N, C-alpha and C positions, 0 to 999 in steps of 0.2 A: 503494500500501501504505500502510494506516495503520499509523501508530506506537503503540504503547501510553505513555502518558505515563508520567511516574516517579510520580504520585501514584495510578494504578491500579495498578501493579505494587507498590509501597509498601502499599496497603491488602490487597493479596492477599497481600502476605508476612506480615503483621501478623494477617490473619483464620487463616490456614494455621498460623500458631505459638501462638495463643489456644487454636485446636480442639485441636492437638496436646498444649498444658498441660492442657486439659481430660480429655483421655483420660487422660493421663496421672495426672492426680490422681484420677479414677474409678478406674484401675486401683488406685492406692495405696490408696485407701478401702476398696475390697474386699480387697485383701489384707490391711488391717489389720482387718477385720470376721472374715474367716477365722479369722486368729489369734487374736482373742478368743475367737470360740467352740472353738477348739480347746484353749486355754487354761482355760477354764471348765469343760469337759468333763473334762480332766485333775484339776481340783481336785475339782471333784465327785465323781470316782471316788476319788480318794485320801481323801477325807473319808469315803467311805462304806466302805471298805475299813480304815481306819485302825482303829478298836475292834475288827473282827474279827481282823485279824493281830495285834493287841496283845495280845486275849485269848488267842490260840493262842501267840503266844510265851512268855505268861508261865507257862502252863500246862507248856510244855514245859522252861521253865527250872525251875521247879519241881520237875518230874520229876528232872530231871539233877541236883539238889540235893539229892534224897533217893535217889539211885540206889546203894542198899547193900542187903544180905542183908534182905530182910522190910522194906524202907524204904517201900516203894507197895503198894497192894493195893486192888482195886474194892469198892465197898461202897454201900450206900444211904442217904441222910439223907431220911426220910420219903418213901419211894418213888422219890425220886429218885437216878438213876445218880451215884455219886461216887467221887472218888478219896480214897484214906486215907494220908497221908504221916506216917511216922513218925519222931520224933526223940527221943533220948534226952539228958535234961540231968540230970546227977548221977544220981541212982535213979530219978527220975520218968520216965514216958513222956508224952510229948504226942503228940497226932494233929492233923493239918492236915487238914481235909476243904476238897475243891474242887466244887463241884456248880452246876448251874444249874435255874432253874425255866422254862426256855425263853426267856426276854425279859432276864434278867440272871444274870451268873457271880457266885457267892458264894463265901467263904473264911471258914471258923471254924477256930481253934486252941483245943483244950480238951485237960485232962489225959485220960489214956487211962481207960476207966471212967465218963468222967463222960456221963450221957444228952444226947442232942443233938437237935434239932430244926431244920427247913430256915430257920425264921424266926431263929434264934439267928446266922447267917452275916451277915457284914460284905460289903456289895456292894462287888465289884470293879469292874464294869464292865458296860455294856449290852451286851449281844449276844442275837442272835435264832437260835434252834433250835442251840444248843450240844449237843453230843454228846460222850459218851465212851464209847470200847469197847476192851475188851482182846482181841486174837484169841488161838486156840488156841497162836500161835508165838511168843508173847509180845510181839507189836506191839502199842504202843499207839494208838491212832486217834482224834484230835479233828477235829470240824468244826463251822463256824458259817456263818450266813449274813448278808451284808450289808443294807444298807437297801433296794439292788437287787434281792436276791434271788439272787443270784452265791455259791454256796458253796465256800469255803475247808476245804482239809482239811490236817492234818499230821499225819505217821505218823514215831514213832520208839521206840525200842527200847533198852531200858537194858542197859547191860554188864554188869551184877552179874546178869541172869538173873532178876531177882526178878518 
């Protein structure tokens, strides 16, 4: 019966160890690549929805700030649906209009009675397909789409019942 030499055993052990290390390294590399892809997808999704969710939160906060009797009304600015938010400063009444041209959210603040046009507003944020609706039961609904085409909706009701 032949005996294996210690050199052959040592070489086989070394090859097995190197092979096992290569399998471990390949698995670790694949795992890191999967993690990178998941991170990139998450960052991309967050960037897509940032402006959409921020715009909806901004409009909802403006509604809450003007939640008084007669403080909020639906109107139009150059045929575009708009929110008209009323503020009383001393004896003067100021109206803040929030509206969208389909690509950009605008805000315009003027003294009540001042003629307005859509071009007068200040750009707040880029947002696609922004809509504002008021239902019969007093709920305000806002929606907008992100760059991926996902629509985000927000629904709120004023406590004042306005």
